[in-house]
C-alpha positions in Angstrom: 97.0 100.0 95.0 96.7 99.2 91.8 93.0 99.4 90.5 92.1 102.3 88.1 90.9 105.5 88.7 87.7 105.1 87.7 87.2 102.2 90.1 88.6 103.9 92.9 85.7 106.8 92.0 83.0 104.6 91.9 83.8 102.8 94.7 84.1 105.6 96.7 80.2 107.1 95.0 78.9 104.0 96.2 80.3 104.5 99.9 79.9 107.7 100.1 83.2 108.6 100.3 85.3 112.0 99.5 88.4 110.9 97.2 91.8 112.0 98.6 94.6 112.1 96.0 97.7 113.7 94.3 96.7 112.3 91.0 95.2 114.7 88.7 93.3 112.3 86.3 90.7 112.9 89.1 89.8 116.3 87.4 89.9 115.0 84.1 87.1 112.1 85.8 84.9 114.8 87.2 84.7 116.8 85.1 85.4 115.7 81.5 84.2 112.1 81.8 81.4 113.4 84.0 81.7 110.5 86.6 80.6 111.3 90.0 81.9 111.5 93.0 81.0 112.9 96.3 83.8 115.1 96.9 87.5 115.3 95.5 90.2 116.3 97.4 93.8 117.0 95.4 96.6 117.9 96.9 99.2 119.8 95.0 102.0 119.5 97.8 104.7 117.2 95.9 107.6 119.6 96.8 107.1 119.3 100.5 108.0 117.1 103.2 105.4 114.6 104.7 105.5 117.1 107.8 104.8 120.1 105.9 102.3 118.3 104.0 100.5 116.9 107.7 100.8 120.6 108.7 99.3 121.8 105.5 96.5 119.7 105.9 95.9 120.4 109.8 95.3 124.3 108.7 92.9 123.8 105.9 91.5 121.0 107.1 88.7 123.3 108.5 87.9 124.1 104.6 87.9 120.3 103.4 85.5 119.6 105.7 82.9 122.9 105.1 83.5 121.7 101.3 84.2 118.1 101.0 80.4 117.1 99.9 80.2 117.3 96.1 82.9 119.9 95.8 86.4 119.4 93.8 89.1 120.6 96.3 92.7 121.7 95.4 95.1 122.5 98.2 98.5 123.9 97.2 101.4 125.5 98.7 99.6 128.8 98.7 96.3 128.1 97.9 92.9 126.4 97.9 90.6 126.1 95.3 87.0 124.5 95.2 84.7 123.9 92.3 81.1 122.6 92.9 81.1 119.1 91.2 77.4 119.5 89.0 75.9 117.0 86.8 73.4 117.1 84.3 70.0 115.3 85.7 69.8 113.1 82.9 73.2 112.1 83.2 72.5 110.2 86.8 
């Protein structure tokens, strides 16, 4: 808590971890700023109760496991979108 998004992204990358968040800023970090991430799971489920959020994650987790590495995943109430995290070779 309290750490910058950039710091969280860098820490997750260094530890080979998936970022799970409801903060849309991680889209900017991943694509506009080209900060490397191992994977990002963006939850757009604000209008759901905590129990409904858990149920939605349970029903979609098989896709999260399939696309967790090097993908930006967005889970909404009705959809799941996946987009590869592609970085230029010279930006690494």
